[in-house]
C-alpha positions in Angstrom: 26.1 -11.2 3.5 26.5 -8.7 0.2 28.0 -5.8 0.3 25.1 -3.5 -1.3 23.2 -4.8 1.8 23.1 -3.2 5.2 20.5 -5.5 6.8 19.6 -9.0 7.7 16.8 -11.1 9.7 17.6 -14.5 10.9 15.2 -16.2 12.9 15.9 -19.1 15.2 14.3 -20.5 18.1 15.9 -20.4 22.3 16.5 -23.2 24.5 13.4 -22.5 25.8 11.6 -22.9 22.5 10.4 -19.2 22.2 11.0 -17.2 19.0 12.8 -14.9 18.7 14.2 -12.4 15.6 17.9 -11.1 15.6 18.4 -8.4 13.0 22.0 -8.0 12.6 23.1 -4.1 11.0 26.6 -3.9 9.5 28.3 -0.6 9.7 28.7 1.3 5.8 31.2 3.1 7.5 33.8 0.3 9.1 31.4 -2.7 8.1 31.2 -3.9 12.4 28.1 -5.9 12.3 25.8 -5.8 15.0 23.2 -8.4 16.6 20.3 -7.1 17.7 17.6 -8.7 19.4 14.1 -6.8 18.3 10.7 -8.9 18.5 9.2 -11.7 16.9 6.5 -9.9 15.0 8.6 -7.7 13.1 9.3 -9.4 8.6 10.3 -7.3 7.0 14.2 -5.9 8.3 12.6 -2.1 7.3 10.3 -2.8 10.0 12.9 -3.5 12.5 15.1 -1.0 11.7 12.0 1.4 12.6 10.8 0.1 16.1 14.9 -0.2 16.3 14.3 3.9 16.4 11.1 4.4 18.1 8.6 4.3 15.3 5.5 3.1 14.9 5.9 0.9 12.2 2.3 -0.3 12.1 0.8 3.0 12.0 3.5 4.2 8.9 2.6 0.9 7.4 -0.8 2.0 6.7 -0.8 5.8 6.6 1.1 4.3 3.5 -0.9 1.4 1.6 -4.3 4.0 2.4 -2.4 7.1 0.8 -1.2 4.9 -2.1 -4.4 3.6 -3.1 -6.3 6.6 -2.7 -4.9 9.5 -3.3 -4.8 10.6 -7.0 -2.4 12.0 -9.1 -2.4 15.5 -8.4 -2.8 14.6 -4.5 -6.0 14.3 -4.4 -7.5 12.1 -2.1 -10.6 9.6 -3.9 -13.3 7.6 -2.4 -12.9 3.9 -3.5 -15.3 1.3 -5.0 -16.4 -1.7 -2.3 -13.9 -4.0 -4.4 -11.3 -1.5 -4.8 -11.1 -1.2 -1.0 -11.6 -4.7 0.7 -8.9 -5.3 -1.5 -6.9 -2.2 0.6 -8.0 -3.8 3.5 -6.8 -7.3 2.6 -3.2 -5.4 2.3 -3.6 -3.7 5.5 -3.9 -7.4 7.1 -1.3 -9.1 5.8 0.8 -6.1 6.8 0.1 -6.2 10.0 
């Protein structure tokens, strides 16, 4: 694992043909590696980190996408056109 990375995702199948996901975390101060099992549905290392801390990752991801699409540069919320709304909903679906 490169020095600048602090996490890495590993996907494997168990002997029971069950998909498992393991995130590898590296302590920045000691260099110790930690191998932690997370739900297989988590496909981003950042989601695995947040899940390990008890954060509702799906809610946060959806909120982030909605704010990015709907908030103007001056901080006001704007209405989206139907086509923009559809693209935003597709992005939210992919994030889940």
